[in-house]
N, C-alpha and C positions, 0 to 999 in steps of 0.2 A: 506492498498501498505507501504510494506516495503520502510523502510529508509534507504537510501545515504549511504553507509561507506566514502565516497568522500565528503566535505563541498564543497559548487559553484565558490568559490575561486580556490579552487584543479583542481577541471574541469574544470577551462578555464585556468590557468598556464596549466596543460597540453598540450591540445590543442593548445595553446600558442608555445611548447618546440616543436609541430608537425609541427608547421607552419614557425617554425625559419628554418627549414629543419632536423631536429633530426628524424632518422627515427621513423616509428611507431612502430614498433617491439621492440623497445630498449625503448621506453614511455612509452608502458604498462609491458614488464617487470621490471621496474627502479620502476612502483605505484604499480607491482599483479594485474594487471588486462590482463584481454583479448582484444584482436583483436576489435574481436563483443561489446564489453563492453564500447570499446575505441568510433569507431566507433557509436555507436547506443546515446554516451553521448555526441559525436562532433555533431551530430544531433540534441540536444533537447539544449546542447549550444554554439553551434558555433558561434551565428549573439551575443552572446553578447562579449561585453570587457570590 
């Protein structure tokens, strides 16, 4: 399996930005990933804090 280019803490930070009210498209643009990838990561790491 390919290693993610983001560490777990970065992914959780992105999810928190989006949950705090930042539009998903803006979060994705800032971090250089697609919305589909963001939602896959959110499904995997969304319950972690």
